N, CA, C and O atoms as a GROMACS GRO file, in nm:
protein
  344
    1MET      N    1  -2.133  -1.222   1.829
    1MET     CA    2  -2.060  -1.140   1.711
    1MET      C    3  -2.025  -1.214   1.662
    1MET      O    4  -1.943  -1.278   1.727
    2LYS      N    5  -2.048  -1.263   1.530
    2LYS     CA    6  -1.987  -1.304   1.469
    2LYS      C    7  -1.862  -1.291   1.410
    2LYS      O    8  -1.799  -1.193   1.371
    3LYS      N    9  -1.826  -1.475   1.412
    3LYS     CA   10  -1.716  -1.490   1.439
    3LYS      C   11  -1.641  -1.468   1.240
    3LYS      O   12  -1.702  -1.520   1.147
    4GLN      N   13  -1.517  -1.392   1.219
    4GLN     CA   14  -1.455  -1.331   1.084
    4GLN      C   15  -1.380  -1.447   0.987
    4GLN      O   16  -1.262  -1.414   0.982
    5ASN      N   17  -1.392  -1.513   0.944
    5ASN     CA   18  -1.292  -1.572   0.821
    5ASN      C   19  -1.118  -1.462   0.845
    5ASN      O   20  -1.098  -1.353   0.898
    6LYS      N   21  -1.017  -1.572   0.769
    6LYS     CA   22  -0.929  -1.484   0.763
    6LYS      C   23  -0.964  -1.399   0.693
    6LYS      O   24  -0.949  -1.285   0.737
    7LEU      N   25  -1.042  -1.420   0.514
    7LEU     CA   26  -0.991  -1.327   0.388
    7LEU      C   27  -1.087  -1.234   0.450
    7LEU      O   28  -1.046  -1.120   0.431
    8ASP      N   29  -1.233  -1.234   0.538
    8ASP     CA   30  -1.272  -1.067   0.630
    8ASP      C   31  -1.187  -1.011   0.674
    8ASP      O   32  -1.175  -0.898   0.626
    9ARG      N   33  -1.080  -1.050   0.783
    9ARG     CA   34  -1.008  -0.962   0.868
    9ARG      C   35  -0.922  -0.934   0.737
    9ARG      O   36  -0.862  -0.832   0.771
   10TYR      N   37  -0.886  -0.960   0.620
   10TYR     CA   38  -0.726  -0.923   0.615
   10TYR      C   39  -0.823  -0.861   0.480
   10TYR      O   40  -0.738  -0.792   0.424
   11PHE      N   41  -0.884  -0.854   0.441
   11PHE     CA   42  -0.985  -0.799   0.306
   11PHE      C   43  -1.079  -0.742   0.333
   11PHE      O   44  -1.070  -0.629   0.285
   12LEU      N   45  -1.208  -0.762   0.408
   12LEU     CA   46  -1.349  -0.714   0.426
   12LEU      C   47  -1.336  -0.538   0.436
   12LEU      O   48  -1.322  -0.505   0.554
   13LEU      N   49  -1.336  -0.434   0.354
   13LEU     CA   50  -1.270  -0.271   0.386
   13LEU      C   51  -1.365  -0.237   0.530
   13LEU      O   52  -1.465  -0.295   0.573
   14ASN      N   53  -1.289  -0.116   0.583
   14ASN     CA   54  -1.404  -0.119   0.671
   14ASN      C   55  -1.328   0.042   0.718
   14ASN      O   56  -1.241   0.080   0.640
   15TRP      N   57  -1.363   0.152   0.864
   15TRP     CA   58  -1.265   0.243   0.803
   15TRP      C   59  -1.110   0.283   0.895
   15TRP      O   60  -1.048   0.388   0.883
   16ARG      N   61  -1.070   0.155   0.994
   16ARG     CA   62  -0.927   0.039   0.954
   16ARG      C   63  -0.827   0.075   0.854
   16ARG      O   64  -0.717   0.130   0.849
   17LYS      N   65  -0.903   0.026   0.783
   17LYS     CA   66  -0.852  -0.055   0.736
   17LYS      C   67  -0.793   0.120   0.639
   17LYS      O   68  -0.689   0.185   0.655
   18VAL      N   69  -0.880   0.138   0.569
   18VAL     CA   70  -0.907   0.327   0.515
   18VAL      C   71  -0.744   0.364   0.566
   18VAL      O   72  -0.649   0.345   0.490
   19TRP      N   73  -0.731   0.410   0.680
   19TRP     CA   74  -0.647   0.513   0.772
   19TRP      C   75  -0.470   0.390   0.727
   19TRP      O   76  -0.368   0.436   0.674
   20ILE      N   77  -0.489   0.244   0.768
   20ILE     CA   78  -0.445   0.215   0.721
   20ILE      C   79  -0.310   0.229   0.559
   20ILE      O   80  -0.189   0.245   0.548
   21ILE      N   81  -0.424   0.213   0.469
   21ILE     CA   82  -0.354   0.245   0.329
   21ILE      C   83  -0.340   0.370   0.313
   21ILE      O   84  -0.230   0.385   0.260
   22VAL      N   85  -0.406   0.503   0.334
   22VAL     CA   86  -0.360   0.631   0.368
   22VAL      C   87  -0.246   0.642   0.421
   22VAL      O   88  -0.152   0.670   0.348
   23VAL      N   89  -0.224   0.622   0.563
   23VAL     CA   90  -0.038   0.627   0.605
   23VAL      C   91   0.015   0.542   0.577
   23VAL      O   92   0.117   0.531   0.644
   24GLY      N   93  -0.007   0.417   0.461
   24GLY     CA   94   0.066   0.348   0.413
   24GLY      C   95   0.182   0.455   0.336
   24GLY      O   96   0.295   0.505   0.342
   25TRP      N   97   0.015   0.441   0.235
   25TRP     CA   98   0.143   0.465   0.105
   25TRP      C   99   0.220   0.640   0.157
   25TRP      O  100   0.314   0.657   0.080
   26PHE      N  101   0.211   0.745   0.240
   26PHE     CA  102   0.250   0.908   0.275
   26PHE      C  103   0.408   0.759   0.311
   26PHE      O  104   0.521   0.775   0.267
   27VAL      N  105   0.377   0.670   0.371
   27VAL     CA  106   0.530   0.634   0.453
   27VAL      C  107   0.592   0.594   0.356
   27VAL      O  108   0.706   0.633   0.331
   28ALA      N  109   0.524   0.505   0.282
   28ALA     CA  110   0.642   0.537   0.154
   28ALA      C  111   0.683   0.535   0.068
   28ALA      O  112   0.736   0.448  -0.002
   29VAL      N  113   0.645   0.738   0.053
   29VAL     CA  114   0.628   0.771  -0.080
   29VAL      C  115   0.725   0.859   0.062
   29VAL      O  116   0.815   0.914  -0.002
   30MET      N  117   0.736   0.876   0.132
   30MET     CA  118   0.870   0.966   0.248
   30MET      C  119   0.963   0.825   0.238
   30MET      O  120   1.084   0.840   0.223
   31LEU      N  121   0.917   0.708   0.247
   31LEU     CA  122   1.120   0.648   0.312
   31LEU      C  123   1.170   0.691   0.191
   31LEU      O  124   1.268   0.766   0.182
   32HIS      N  125   1.046   0.605   0.004
   32HIS     CA  126   1.134   0.686  -0.088
   32HIS      C  127   1.244   0.733  -0.132
   32HIS      O  128   1.350   0.694  -0.182
   33ASN      N  129   1.193   0.829  -0.100
   33ASN     CA  130   1.252   0.982  -0.093
   33ASN      C  131   1.341   1.010   0.011
   33ASN      O  132   1.430   1.092  -0.010
   34PHE      N  133   1.325   0.916   0.192
   34PHE     CA  134   1.394   1.038   0.239
   34PHE      C  135   1.553   0.909   0.201
   34PHE      O  136   1.659   0.944   0.252
   35VAL      N  137   1.555   0.778   0.118
   35VAL     CA  138   1.630   0.744   0.120
   35VAL      C  139   1.728   0.702   0.027
   35VAL      O  140   1.835   0.646   0.054
   36TYR      N  141   1.666   0.747  -0.128
   36TYR     CA  142   1.720   0.890  -0.232
   36TYR      C  143   1.740   1.016  -0.166
   36TYR      O  144   1.800   1.100  -0.232
   37ALA      N  145   1.705   1.044  -0.056
   37ALA     CA  146   1.815   1.240  -0.032
   37ALA      C  147   1.944   1.102   0.035
   37ALA      O  148   2.026   1.044  -0.036
   38MET      N  149   1.932   1.091   0.120
   38MET     CA  150   2.027   0.996   0.276
   38MET      C  151   2.125   0.932   0.098
   38MET      O  152   2.227   0.998   0.120
   39GLY      N  153   2.141   0.894   0.028
   39GLY     CA  154   2.197   0.791  -0.083
   39GLY      C  155   2.260   0.937  -0.161
   39GLY      O  156   2.365   0.910  -0.219
   40ILE      N  157   2.228   1.055  -0.173
   40ILE     CA  158   2.310   1.127  -0.202
   40ILE      C  159   2.371   1.238  -0.160
   40ILE      O  160   2.439   1.319  -0.224
   41TYR      N  161   2.334   1.234  -0.027
   41TYR     CA  162   2.432   1.303   0.106
   41TYR      C  163   2.529   1.222   0.148
   41TYR      O  164   2.638   1.268   0.182
   42PHE      N  165   2.499   1.079   0.151
   42PHE     CA  166   2.637   1.029   0.165
   42PHE      C  167   2.712   0.960  -0.014
   42PHE      O  168   2.822   0.907  -0.026
   43GLY      N  169   2.647   0.976  -0.087
   43GLY     CA  170   2.698   0.954  -0.244
   43GLY      C  171   2.727   1.046  -0.321
   43GLY      O  172   2.819   1.020  -0.398
   44GLY      N  173   2.707   1.091  -0.325
   44GLY     CA  174   2.718   1.250  -0.430
   44GLY      C  175   2.609   1.220  -0.512
   44GLY      O  176   2.513   1.147  -0.485
   45GLU      N  177   2.630   1.282  -0.612
   45GLU     CA  178   2.495   1.314  -0.711
   45GLU      C  179   2.541   1.194  -0.776
   45GLU      O  180   2.430   1.142  -0.776
   46ASN      N  181   2.608   1.116  -0.825
   46ASN     CA  182   2.572   0.949  -0.870
   46ASN      C  183   2.610   0.864  -0.830
   46ASN      O  184   2.694   0.784  -0.871
   47PHE      N  185   2.518   0.875  -0.693
   47PHE     CA  186   2.564   0.725  -0.613
   47PHE      C  187   2.472   0.609  -0.653
   47PHE      O  188   2.526   0.499  -0.656
   48TRP      N  189   2.318   0.618  -0.689
   48TRP     CA  190   2.275   0.497  -0.800
   48TRP      C  191   2.382   0.438  -0.981
   48TRP      O  192   2.396   0.332  -1.042
   49GLY      N  193   2.403   0.500  -0.988
   49GLY     CA  194   2.496   0.517  -1.104
   49GLY      C  195   2.387   0.570  -1.236
   49GLY      O  196   2.295   0.651  -1.224
   50VAL      N  197   2.415   0.522  -1.318
   50VAL     CA  198   2.350   0.648  -1.518
   50VAL      C  199   2.161   0.527  -1.500
   50VAL      O  200   2.129   0.416  -1.542
   51GLY      N  201   2.093   0.631  -1.419
   51GLY     CA  202   1.938   0.572  -1.439
   51GLY      C  203   1.874   0.539  -1.312
   51GLY      O  204   1.751   0.536  -1.300
   52GLY      N  205   1.990   0.506  -1.180
   52GLY     CA  206   1.971   0.381  -1.110
   52GLY      C  207   1.932   0.463  -1.040
   52GLY      O  208   1.995   0.565  -1.011
   53ASP      N  209   1.816   0.434  -0.999
   53ASP     CA  210   1.761   0.490  -0.782
   53ASP      C  211   1.672   0.401  -0.710
   53ASP      O  212   1.628   0.298  -0.761
   54GLU      N  213   1.651   0.429  -0.622
   54GLU     CA  214   1.579   0.299  -0.469
   54GLU      C  215   1.478   0.298  -0.571
   54GLU      O  216   1.486   0.390  -0.652
   55ALA      N  217   1.367   0.198  -0.587
   55ALA     CA  218   1.283   0.117  -0.590
   55ALA      C  219   1.134   0.104  -0.518
   55ALA      O  220   1.018   0.131  -0.546
   56VAL      N  221   1.261   0.003  -0.330
   56VAL     CA  222   1.098  -0.036  -0.334
   56VAL      C  223   1.044  -0.009  -0.278
   56VAL      O  224   0.939  -0.073  -0.288
   57PHE      N  225   1.038   0.110  -0.156
   57PHE     CA  226   0.907   0.246  -0.155
   57PHE      C  227   0.836   0.269  -0.291
   57PHE      O  228   0.718   0.257  -0.321
   58PHE      N  229   0.928   0.299  -0.352
   58PHE     CA  230   0.856   0.336  -0.420
   58PHE      C  231   0.712   0.264  -0.553
   58PHE      O  232   0.622   0.316  -0.620
   59ILE      N  233   0.758   0.140  -0.534
   59ILE     CA  234   0.706   0.019  -0.648
   59ILE      C  235   0.592   0.047  -0.467
   59ILE      O  236   0.475   0.080  -0.481
   60ILE      N  237   0.638   0.032  -0.354
   60ILE     CA  238   0.530  -0.049  -0.210
   60ILE      C  239   0.420   0.077  -0.374
   60ILE      O  240   0.371   0.036  -0.480
   61ALA      N  241   0.425   0.192  -0.329
   61ALA     CA  242   0.349   0.289  -0.309
   61ALA      C  243   0.266   0.316  -0.438
   61ALA      O  244   0.144   0.310  -0.425
   62ILE      N  245   0.291   0.331  -0.497
   62ILE     CA  246   0.269   0.329  -0.648
   62ILE      C  247   0.197   0.183  -0.792
   62ILE      O  248   0.145   0.166  -0.902
   63ILE      N  249   0.265   0.107  -0.643
   63ILE     CA  250   0.228  -0.054  -0.754
   63ILE      C  251   0.157  -0.126  -0.626
   63ILE      O  252   0.035  -0.143  -0.636
   64LEU      N  253   0.218  -0.166  -0.517
   64LEU     CA  254   0.127  -0.304  -0.472
   64LEU      C  255   0.004  -0.198  -0.336
   64LEU      O  256  -0.101  -0.262  -0.335
   65ILE      N  257  -0.003  -0.123  -0.276
   65ILE     CA  258  -0.109  -0.013  -0.220
   65ILE      C  259  -0.225  -0.006  -0.331
   65ILE      O  260  -0.345  -0.006  -0.307
   66PRO      N  261  -0.169  -0.001  -0.452
   66PRO     CA  262  -0.348   0.077  -0.520
   66PRO      C  263  -0.402  -0.047  -0.541
   66PRO      O  264  -0.525  -0.051  -0.537
   67ILE      N  265  -0.306  -0.218  -0.576
   67ILE     CA  266  -0.375  -0.368  -0.595
   67ILE      C  267  -0.390  -0.336  -0.479
   67ILE      O  268  -0.305  -0.249  -0.462
   68TYR      N  269  -0.420  -0.343  -0.427
   68TYR     CA  270  -0.517  -0.382  -0.222
   68TYR      C  271  -0.596  -0.318  -0.245
   68TYR      O  272  -0.709  -0.366  -0.249
   69VAL      N  273  -0.575  -0.173  -0.274
   69VAL     CA  274  -0.704  -0.127  -0.234
   69VAL      C  275  -0.800  -0.219  -0.340
   69VAL      O  276  -0.887  -0.286  -0.284
   70LEU      N  277  -0.794  -0.226  -0.445
   70LEU     CA  278  -0.902  -0.280  -0.543
   70LEU      C  279  -0.945  -0.399  -0.487
   70LEU      O  280  -1.060  -0.439  -0.467
   71VAL      N  281  -0.820  -0.459  -0.461
   71VAL     CA  282  -0.898  -0.592  -0.424
   71VAL      C  283  -0.936  -0.598  -0.308
   71VAL      O  284  -1.016  -0.690  -0.291
   72VAL      N  285  -0.904  -0.521  -0.193
   72VAL     CA  286  -1.042  -0.451  -0.075
   72VAL      C  287  -1.207  -0.443  -0.151
   72VAL      O  288  -1.308  -0.513  -0.143
   73LEU      N  289  -1.174  -0.340  -0.212
   73LEU     CA  290  -1.338  -0.278  -0.342
   73LEU      C  291  -1.372  -0.355  -0.380
   73LEU      O  292  -1.493  -0.353  -0.359
   74VAL      N  293  -1.334  -0.478  -0.457
   74VAL     CA  294  -1.409  -0.577  -0.520
   74VAL      C  295  -1.440  -0.684  -0.451
   74VAL      O  296  -1.519  -0.762  -0.503
   75TYR      N  297  -1.382  -0.714  -0.307
   75TYR     CA  298  -1.418  -0.852  -0.190
   75TYR      C  299  -1.557  -0.777  -0.127
   75TYR      O  300  -1.656  -0.837  -0.085
   76SER      N  301  -1.537  -0.619  -0.131
   76SER     CA  302  -1.615  -0.584  -0.061
   76SER      C  303  -1.767  -0.576  -0.057
   76SER      O  304  -1.862  -0.604   0.016
   77LEU      N  305  -1.731  -0.512  -0.204
   77LEU     CA  306  -1.836  -0.488  -0.245
   77LEU      C  307  -1.913  -0.654  -0.271
   77LEU      O  308  -2.028  -0.680  -0.234
   78VAL      N  309  -1.828  -0.746  -0.335
   78VAL     CA  310  -1.868  -0.879  -0.351
   78VAL      C  311  -1.931  -0.917  -0.244
   78VAL      O  312  -2.035  -0.980  -0.266
   79TRP      N  313  -1.900  -0.896  -0.121
   79TRP     CA  314  -1.940  -0.988   0.055
   79TRP      C  315  -2.040  -0.842   0.070
   79TRP      O  316  -2.110  -0.849   0.171
   80LEU      N  317  -2.061  -0.714  -0.011
   80LEU     CA  318  -2.188  -0.703   0.025
   80LEU      C  319  -2.293  -0.731  -0.050
   80LEU      O  320  -2.402  -0.721   0.006
   81ILE      N  321  -2.291  -0.767  -0.174
   81ILE     CA  322  -2.406  -0.815  -0.274
   81ILE      C  323  -2.452  -0.890  -0.214
   81ILE      O  324  -2.565  -0.878  -0.165
   82ARG      N  325  -2.334  -1.040  -0.196
   82ARG     CA  326  -2.363  -1.136  -0.149
   82ARG      C  327  -2.440  -1.154  -0.054
   82ARG      O  328  -2.538  -1.227  -0.070
   83LYS      N  329  -2.407  -1.069   0.113
   83LYS     CA  330  -2.486  -1.048   0.205
   83LYS      C  331  -2.661  -0.991   0.156
   83LYS      O  332  -2.762  -1.033   0.212
   84LYS      N  333  -2.661  -0.915   0.072
   84LYS     CA  334  -2.770  -0.856   0.042
   84LYS      C  335  -2.901  -0.982   0.007
   84LYS      O  336  -3.006  -1.003   0.066
   85PHE      N  337  -2.823  -1.070  -0.153
   85PHE     CA  338  -2.909  -1.108  -0.186
   85PHE      C  339  -2.904  -1.236  -0.080
   85PHE      O  340  -2.942  -1.341  -0.131
   86LYS      N  341  -2.850  -1.249   0.113
   86LYS     CA  342  -2.884  -1.428   0.024
   86LYS      C  343  -2.994  -1.378   0.174
   86LYS      O  344  -3.083  -1.455   0.213
   0.00000   0.00000   0.00000
């Protein structure tokens, strides 16, 4: 079995990572909605103030996970092209 370097371990696309990405996105969206609902339940309608919202899980779901997907896709394509022409 060939030893993988750290970049291959984190950025080379496989089916396990696809499921982790999908589940991670879903969990981040659900946590965002859950935290918002708990804030309304315990703090009332205006618990964040004017125009405020809990944004941590939203940013993870909408910005960070898609950026990771793009990086993984580009890295995997470059890896496949280099492997083909090696």
